[in-house]
Residue, then its C-alpha position, 0 to 999 in steps of 0.5 A: m843177568t842173563t842165563t846162557r845154555r846150550t841146549i841139543a834137539w834129539l831129531r827121532g820120528d819127526l824129521r822136521v823144522d815145521d810144528n816140531p816141539a822138541l826143537a822149538a823148545a831146545h832153540e827158544r830155550g839154548t841162547d848159547g846155540c843150540t845142536a840139532v843130533h840126528l843118530l844112524d842106530d842101524a841095532f835099534w833099527s834092525k830090531h824093528h825090521w825097518g829095511p832100506a825104503r824107511r831107513g832111506m827115506t828117514l835119512r833123506a828127510v834127515a837132509a832136507m832140514r839141514p838147510r832150514l836148520a841151518d837158517a834158524g842157527i841150528d847145527l845139525r850132527v849125524l851121530s852112528t851108534a855102530s860102536s856104543s849105546a844111544e845113552d853113550v852118544i848122546t851123553e858124549a855128545c852133551r860133553v862135548s858141545g856143553a849142552t845142558e838140556v837135551h829136547a826130544n819128542r816122545e815116541f810109543g813102543v815098549d823099547e823106546n821108553r825103554r832107551d829113552d828111560a835109559v837116557t835120562n838117567r844116564l844125564a842126570n849123572a851128567n847134570v843134563a836135564f832130558e825133556r820129552h815132549h808130547d807130538q807124535t799124535i794131536l792129542p795127548v792119547e796116553e791120556i784117554r782111559s774108559g769109565a774103567g781106567t783102562p786103554y781103549t780096546v775098541f775103535t768106535p768108543f775111542k773115537r767118541k772120548w777123542l772128539a769130546l777131549l778135542t772140543d773141550a780141551g781145545i785146537p792144538a795150535p802148530l808152533s810156527p819153525p824156529r827162527g834165527s840169524g842164518v848163523v850157525p854158531k858151532t863147536t869146533d871138535a867133531f862128536p864122538g860117532e859123527i858121519t857125514l850126511e853124505a856118508a849116512l847116505a851113499d847106501a840109502p836107495e832112491s825113493a818115489f816120495e821125495a823126502g822133506e817138508a814141502e812135498p807133504l804139504r803139496r800132497l795135502d793141499a791137492f787131497l783137499d781142494g776137491p779128492v777128499q770131498r770123494y774120499h768116503d767112496d774113492r779110498d778102496p778102489p786101488s785103481l784110483d787116486g783117492t787117498s793122500t798118501l801121506s803116509p810116508w811122510l806122517a811115519c818120519g815125521s816130516i809133517s805134523p798130525r796137528r797140522i794136517l787138522q789145523k789144514l783140515l779145520d781152515r778148509f771145512g770148519e772147526d766142527p767137525a760134526t757139521w763136516q761132509e762126507g767126504p773128510s769127516t771119513w779121512l779125519s777117521e782114518l787119523i784118528w786111527r792113527e791115534f789109536y793104535r798109539h793109545v793102545m800100544d802104549g796103554i796095553p804093552k805087551l803089543s809092542m812083544d810081538r804078542p797078541l792083544h786075544g790072549w787065546t789067539d795064542r793058541v792058534q796053529w800057525r802053519d810052517d809053510d815056507a813055499g807059502f809065505a815066499a809065494w806071497c812075499e814075491g806075488r806068486t799066489g796066483i790069486a790076482i790081488v794079492d800078487a798085485g799088492m806083494r808086487q806094487l810094494a815090491a816095486t814102491g816100497w808102498m802098497h794101497n790100504r785095501v789091498r793091505m788088508i786083502t794081502a794081509t788076511f790072505l796070509a794068517k786066513h788063507l795060508l793060516v802063516d802067522w802074522r807075525r811073519g808078515e809083519r815084519f816083511f811089510m815092515k821091511q818092505l814099506v817106506d811108510g812102515d809105522f810099526p804102531s799102524n803096523n802092528g794094529g793093522w796086521q792084528w785087526a786082519a788076524s782076528t789077534g787085536t783090536d776091533a777084529a772082526p770076529y775070525f770068521r768072517i774072512f776077506n775073500p780075495d777074489r770078491q774083494a777085487e770084483r768089488f774093488d777093482a772090477a775091470g782089473t785096471y790094478i791088477r793089469r799095472w803090476v800082473p801083466e800076464y793077467d789074462g781073466p781068472a781062469s789065467m791064473k793058477p792059485i797055491v790055495d784052494l780059498k773055499a778049503a782054506r777059509v773052511r781050515a781056518i776056521e776050524t783052527f781059529k775055533s778049537a784054539k778058542n775052544a780050548v781056553t774055555a773047555 
């Protein structure tokens, strides 16, 4: 006797049909129909400081999934949590659809875990199973531990352990998209909180980044066709097209890290130890993404506006609202900082080297609390990714993992000389730039560096005294 079963696939940071474990499981087990739901959760997004660019990219990615889901016979619903909680909305969706199972891919962060625990408990009371699947990382980084049984807080030993695990456990194979008859079995009743995709998209801003699954695959193939071979040299100059620019699609899950790894292996061989420097360096960047999720999962305080190194909580940050505003608006008078912040405002994206420069300038030269910068980036970035953004800011502020000692401070002018010697990048975003003498910095870099070092030293001495 065949058991009939309806299921729900709860789409979150995994907005793709290809290689989606939760969607694949829900589709396979939903012998009587599968419904995909996406929650329009403004409160949750606001708590995580998502801005219009990130929200718009997410909603457009959901819209891009609709025809592919329909081809697989999967119904898609967008549900608002404006007047209720996530657990209420998901439970009601199960009641209306008759679903007895909900499948979702696990997300990293304290709030995400608490939300999912609340959903688990509510669904259990309704006799509905909630299964979370491994998805956001290539390997289950939450299970990686040091010899002492603790999470790694330094990248290099984590990378060694990660590569060893990849060899021992084998390459995780990406999942093929679910297939179906193209006939979508719908319930006739509207779900509580349901809104149309058109209504959800009404306020979504246009983006320079085309949403969906096709564009990241095209960019990945183009990157692997040549630029990746020069990545170790070309990744730092911001005027070069030397990076993959996949981060907006990774952030909303329109391409999976497993699919990226599989394509790398197909091109360069199954043993990363034999790869040339370019692809090997790019693989390290993918492992950095895994590392930041590993740390955030293993050290919950990082999800709570807390630094990894407790002594840095004693740093006396400056309440410099005017300086912070100048930084946000690209008016610092430091050419490469202003170029980066204007690029961010115009496109929702910034070159990674310039992210490090602008973040270090705020946290060290202006001595403004790194958390203000972290939140501002999340509000502006189309690729706003909480673990990576938090990790990057704590690195720049010398408060987190692998952080450079507090007394090593980027000089933004020297960085510009090194990575934008011709001023090509700067002039694109700061057209009034006519050489260093044309700028009027809001802070003296040498004096600000000394101030930062003394401030951090005082905070550290206060703990050891």
